[in-house]
TIMI-2910 file (N, C-alpha, C, CB; in pm, 1 decimal, decimal comma, always signed):
<rs>
+----------+----------+----------+----------+----------+----------+----------+----------+----------+----------+----------+----------+------+
!      n_x !      n_y !      n_z !     ca_x !     ca_y !     ca_z !      c_x !      c_y !      c_z !     cb_x !     cb_y !     cb_z ! resn !
+----------+----------+----------+----------+----------+----------+----------+----------+----------+----------+----------+----------+------+
!  -2136,8 !   -502,6 !  +2272,9 !  -2007,7 !   -468,1 !  +2163,8 !  -2109,0 !   -470,2 !  +2031,0 !  -1851,5 !   -611,6 !  +2154,8 !  Met !
!  -2060,5 !   -407,3 !  +1964,3 !  -2150,1 !   -465,1 !  +1817,2 !  -2086,8 !   -554,6 !  +1743,6 !  -2183,2 !   -356,8 !  +1705,3 !  Ala !
!  -2192,9 !   -614,7 !  +1648,3 !  -2116,5 !   -777,8 !  +1591,3 !  -2003,9 !   -758,1 !  +1513,6 !  -2214,4 !   -878,1 !  +1485,0 !  Pro !
!  -2005,9 !   -605,8 !  +1431,3 !  -1862,3 !   -619,6 !  +1348,8 !  -1742,6 !   -595,7 !  +1422,3 !  -1851,1 !   -521,2 !  +1232,5 !  Arg !
!  -1763,9 !   -497,3 !  +1554,4 !  -1624,3 !   -494,1 !  +1657,7 !  -1607,5 !   -627,9 !  +1714,8 !  -1635,8 !   -383,7 !  +1794,6 !  Ala !
!  -1709,9 !   -727,4 !  +1762,3 !  -1709,6 !   -810,1 !  +1842,4 !  -1604,0 !   -893,0 !  +1693,9 !  -1876,7 !   -861,8 !  +1917,5 !  Arg !
!  -1627,2 !   -897,0 !  +1592,3 !  -1598,7 !   -988,2 !  +1466,4 !  -1420,6 !   -950,4 !  +1457,6 !  -1711,4 !   -931,3 !  +1298,6 !  Ala !
!  -1443,1 !   -816,1 !  +1446,0 !  -1310,2 !   -761,4 !  +1429,1 !  -1222,3 !   -775,2 !  +1557,9 !  -1322,1 !   -614,4 !  +1388,6 !  Arg !
!  -1256,6 !   -768,6 !  +1688,7 !  -1172,2 !   -785,0 !  +1772,5 !  -1126,5 !   -964,9 !  +1769,6 !  -1237,2 !   -720,7 !  +1905,8 !  Gln !
!  -1225,8 !  -1065,9 !  +1762,9 !  -1194,1 !  -1199,8 !  +1717,5 !  -1100,1 !  -1158,3 !  +1607,3 !  -1323,9 !  -1293,8 !  +1670,4 !  Asn !
!  -1112,1 !  -1150,8 !  +1530,2 !   -976,5 !  -1150,1 !  +1426,7 !   -850,2 !  -1072,0 !  +1484,3 !  -1015,1 !  -1070,2 !  +1275,6 !  Leu !
!   -902,6 !   -978,3 !  +1540,9 !   -716,7 !   -953,4 !  +1584,7 !   -626,0 !  -1091,6 !  +1689,3 !   -710,5 !   -774,4 !  +1715,8 !  Gln !
!   -716,7 !  -1109,6 !  +1771,9 !   -694,7 !  -1212,0 !  +1886,8 !   -583,5 !  -1304,3 !  +1798,6 !   -856,7 !  -1306,0 !  +1945,3 !  Arg !
!   -678,3 !  -1372,7 !  +1719,5 !   -649,7 !  -1459,3 !  +1602,9 !   -528,3 !  -1437,7 !  +1519,5 !   -755,8 !  -1451,7 !  +1517,0 !  Arg !
!   -508,2 !  -1331,7 !  +1460,7 !   -372,1 !  -1310,1 !  +1406,2 !   -263,5 !  -1263,8 !  +1502,6 !   -380,3 !  -1211,8 !  +1300,0 !  Ala !
!   -306,5 !  -1217,2 !  +1617,2 !   -164,3 !  -1238,4 !  +1709,2 !   -150,3 !  -1316,3 !  +1789,6 !   -123,0 !  -1149,2 !  +1780,9 !  Gly !
!   -249,7 !  -1459,2 !  +1784,8 !   -188,5 !  -1573,2 !  +1826,9 !   -141,6 !  -1646,0 !  +1671,0 !   -300,6 !  -1665,7 !  +1929,8 !  Ile !
!   -192,7 !  -1629,6 !  +1596,9 !    -92,7 !  -1669,4 !  +1488,1 !    +42,0 !  -1576,0 !  +1498,5 !   -165,6 !  -1651,0 !  +1334,9 !  Val !
!    +47,6 !  -1517,1 !  +1515,2 !   +195,0 !  -1411,3 !  +1479,7 !   +281,5 !  -1445,0 !  +1611,8 !   +157,5 !  -1201,6 !  +1470,5 !  Thr !
!   +255,4 !  -1449,7 !  +1710,4 !   +339,0 !  -1470,6 !  +1815,1 !   +366,5 !  -1652,7 !  +1813,1 !   +260,3 !  -1401,6 !  +1960,9 !  Ala !
!   +321,0 !  -1688,1 !  +1769,9 !   +342,5 !  -1884,1 !  +1727,6 !   +463,4 !  -1901,1 !  +1614,6 !   +164,4 !  -1970,6 !  +1628,9 !  Ala !
!   +460,6 !  -1802,6 !  +1521,2 !   +544,2 !  -1803,6 !  +1402,5 !   +669,4 !  -1784,1 !  +1466,1 !   +510,9 !  -1697,2 !  +1290,5 !  Val !
!   +649,3 !  -1625,3 !  +1540,7 !   +758,1 !  -1598,7 !  +1604,2 !   +814,1 !  -1657,0 !  +1724,1 !   +749,4 !  -1496,8 !  +1621,0 !  Val !
!   +784,0 !  -1727,9 !  +1782,8 !   +816,3 !  -1826,3 !  +1881,8 !   +902,3 !  -1939,6 !  +1824,1 !   +689,6 !  -1881,5 !  +1941,3 !  Leu !
!   +828,2 !  -1985,0 !  +1751,0 !   +895,0 !  -2078,5 !  +1604,9 !  +1036,4 !  -2076,0 !  +1553,6 !   +826,3 !  -2032,6 !  +1471,6 !  Leu !
!  +1008,4 !  -1926,2 !  +1552,2 !  +1136,9 !  -1909,3 !  +1453,3 !  +1289,3 !  -1893,4 !  +1562,7 !  +1107,5 !  -1738,4 !  +1341,1 !  Ala !
!  +1210,6 !  -1847,7 !  +1691,5 !  +1337,0 !  -1846,8 !  +1752,8 !  +1394,5 !  -1963,1 !  +1811,2 !  +1335,9 !  -1760,9 !  +1842,0 !  Leu !
!  +1249,4 !  -2054,2 !  +1843,1 !  +1322,2 !  -2162,8 !  +1872,8 !  +1403,7 !  -2249,7 !  +1767,1 !  +1237,5 !  -2236,6 !  +1932,2 !  Ile !
!  +1391,4 !  -2241,5 !  +1617,6 !  +1490,9 !  -2269,1 !  +1534,1 !  +1639,6 !  -2233,3 !  +1572,7 !  +1455,9 !  -2209,4 !  +1421,0 !  Phe !
!  +1599,3 !  -2046,3 !  +1603,6 !  +1730,0 !  -1983,4 !  +1596,2 !  +1793,9 !  -2074,3 !  +1715,6 !  +1729,9 !  -1805,0 !  +1620,1 !  Leu !
!  +1767,9 !  -2072,7 !  +1823,3 !  +1802,6 !  -2116,2 !  +1950,9 !  +1902,0 !  -2270,2 !  +1936,3 !  +1650,3 !  -2134,5 !  +2037,2 !  Leu !
!  +1812,0 !  -2359,2 !  +1852,1 !  +1842,3 !  -2443,1 !  +1875,3 !  +1970,4 !  -2510,7 !  +1738,0 !  +1714,0 !  -2495,6 !  +1912,0 !  Thr !
!  +1976,9 !  -2411,6 !  +1664,4 !  +2085,1 !  -2443,0 !  +1578,5 !  +2032,0 !  -2493,5 !  +1444,1 !  +2176,0 !  -2544,9 !  +1644,0 !  Gly !
!  +1911,5 !  -2455,2 !  +1401,9 !  +1846,4 !  -2516,5 !  +1283,8 !  +1825,1 !  -2413,7 !  +1178,8 !  +1712,8 !  -2581,8 !  +1320,1 !  His !
!  +1929,9 !  -2349,9 !  +1119,6 !  +1987,0 !  -2257,7 !  +1034,9 !  +1867,9 !  -2187,1 !   +956,1 !  +2091,3 !  -2328,5 !   +941,9 !  Trp !
!  +1894,9 !  -2364,3 !   +861,7 !  +1794,8 !  -2292,3 !   +751,6 !  +1638,4 !  -2295,0 !   +756,3 !  +1822,2 !  -2353,0 !   +619,3 !  Ile !
!  +1584,1 !  -2393,9 !   +910,6 !  +1452,3 !  -2366,0 !   +887,7 !  +1421,9 !  -2215,0 !   +986,7 !  +1357,7 !  -2511,7 !   +932,2 !  Leu !
!  +1527,5 !  -2167,7 !  +1063,3 !  +1517,9 !  -2045,3 !  +1133,3 !  +1503,8 !  -1944,0 !   +992,8 !  +1661,6 !  -2017,0 !  +1244,5 !  Phe !
!  +1544,3 !  -1960,3 !   +864,4 !  +1523,8 !  -1848,3 !   +756,8 !  +1420,1 !  -1849,0 !   +730,4 !  +1585,9 !  -1846,2 !   +642,2 !  Val !
!  +1387,5 !  -1992,2 !   +681,9 !  +1214,9 !  -2006,5 !   +617,9 !  +1097,7 !  -1940,3 !   +738,2 !  +1165,5 !  -2215,1 !   +592,9 !  Ile !
!  +1122,0 !  -1986,6 !   +861,2 !  +1018,9 !  -1924,8 !   +941,9 !  +1041,0 !  -1768,9 !  +1031,5 !   +989,5 !  -2038,2 !  +1040,9 !  Phe !
!  +1157,9 !  -1754,3 !   +997,7 !  +1205,4 !  -1583,4 !  +1026,9 !  +1158,5 !  -1469,3 !   +942,5 !  +1361,1 !  -1563,4 !  +1010,9 !  Gly !
!  +1151,1 !  -1567,1 !   +778,0 !  +1081,6 !  -1496,0 !   +674,7 !   +938,8 !  -1491,5 !   +709,1 !  +1102,5 !  -1557,9 !   +540,1 !  Ala !
!   +898,8 !  -1596,2 !   +744,8 !   +716,9 !  -1605,2 !   +753,9 !   +700,5 !  -1494,2 !   +888,0 !   +635,4 !  -1811,7 !   +805,0 !  Ala !
!   +760,3 !  -1536,3 !  +1009,5 !   +768,6 !  -1429,3 !  +1095,5 !   +751,1 !  -1284,6 !  +1092,5 !   +857,2 !  -1438,1 !  +1128,1 !  Ala !
!   +866,7 !  -1224,9 !  +1034,7 !   +847,1 !  -1123,9 !   +954,6 !   +734,1 !  -1045,0 !   +837,5 !   +929,2 !  -1148,7 !   +914,9 !  Val !
!   +668,4 !  -1156,3 !   +827,7 !   +538,8 !  -1124,1 !   +696,4 !   +446,6 !  -1123,7 !   +787,3 !   +497,6 !  -1245,2 !   +555,8 !  Ala !
!   +426,5 !  -1223,5 !   +899,6 !   +308,4 !  -1218,8 !  +1016,8 !   +283,8 !  -1093,1 !  +1109,0 !   +337,9 !  -1330,7 !  +1119,4 !  Thr !
!   +466,5 !  -1056,9 !  +1147,8 !   +430,6 !   -928,6 !  +1235,4 !   +372,2 !   -806,9 !  +1114,2 !   +594,5 !   -866,2 !  +1332,6 !  Val !
!   +432,0 !   -770,4 !  +1028,9 !   +392,4 !   -688,0 !   +951,4 !   +270,7 !   -691,7 !   +873,3 !   +474,9 !   -676,1 !   +890,2 !  Ala !
!   +222,6 !   -774,2 !   +882,5 !    +25,1 !   -802,9 !   +862,9 !    -18,7 !   -817,5 !   +974,7 !    -43,1 !   -944,9 !   +781,8 !  Ala !
!     +6,2 !   -811,9 !  +1115,1 !    -36,2 !   -786,8 !  +1170,3 !    -58,7 !   -645,2 !  +1282,5 !    -18,9 !   -869,7 !  +1172,8 !  Phe !
!    +84,2 !   -560,6 !  +1239,7 !    +71,2 !   -421,5 !  +1253,0 !    -14,4 !   -340,3 !  +1150,4 !   +199,6 !   -372,0 !  +1252,9 !  Leu !
!    -19,5 !   -400,7 !  +1039,1 !    -94,6 !   -311,5 !   +923,5 !   -238,2 !   -359,0 !   +959,4 !    -46,4 !   -347,8 !   +742,9 !  Gln !
!   -265,0 !   -459,2 !  +1036,9 !   -417,5 !   -539,5 !  +1084,2 !   -496,9 !   -415,5 !  +1210,8 !   -367,8 !   -742,9 !  +1190,0 !  Leu !
!   -402,2 !   -393,0 !  +1289,2 !   -441,6 !   -306,6 !  +1387,6 !   -454,2 !   -187,3 !  +1347,8 !   -368,8 !   -305,7 !  +1486,0 !  Arg !
!   -401,3 !   -111,0 !  +1264,3 !   -410,1 !     +9,2 !  +1212,9 !   -535,1 !    +50,2 !  +1120,3 !   -294,9 !    +22,6 !  +1148,2 !  Lys !
!   -591,2 !    -38,2 !  +1077,6 !   -721,5 !    -42,6 !   +977,2 !   -803,2 !     -6,0 !  +1091,5 !   -769,8 !   -199,5 !   +888,3 !  Val !
!   -899,6 !    +85,7 !  +1063,2 !  -1061,0 !   +116,1 !  +1111,7 !  -1133,7 !    +85,2 !  +1067,8 !  -1114,4 !   +211,9 !  +1121,1 !  Arg !
+----------+----------+----------+----------+----------+----------+----------+----------+----------+----------+----------+----------+------+
</rs>
């Protein structure tokens, strides 16, 4: 695998892990009744999912 492709794969993997962590954190806050924290982390989750989807489309 070329160095550029490996670096891109590592970047996508890290972005996916961060996205999953923020979404999971938002869901935990939703289920435990912390509404204000859910709104904050929910907005962050939406932004990270959008960024992750854009990252996957770029070639």
